Phi, psi and omega in degrees: 000133170263136179250109184282327179209157179230130165254099181277079183260116183309144002266005182234170172240142176256129175273122177265100186264002180087349179238026190113192181237165179220152180261131180233142180293145182305316183299333182285313184304329174290343179274356180304146175289131184288342177285347181243342180232152177213143174284133174247347184202161181292347176267348190224131170242120182241163180274124180302326186286344180259359182287129185253312187210144184236122179242192187290327181236009182208166175235135179247134180231097185064236181275353187267123171254132179235139179300140173234123182283160182303315188299306183289333172297315177302319169303311182296317174302315178301323180284318176294328183292325181284333183277353178272000000 
């Protein structure tokens, strides 16, 4: 299963798989590989492989638009820049 996004709302995290959601314990969300996943908002962790577009306030993963806070967006830009 490919996981494009994780929403870590305590005490569980919701995985947005594109085909619905699955429940994942929060401690497992923290164990996701840092080279593949990044937090873009206090409520979302996304797969870098699934990012289509990054705008000023959102990240687009296929047809799913997720909010991206300014702090995390700057981190995302720096990581994407390193991977280009």
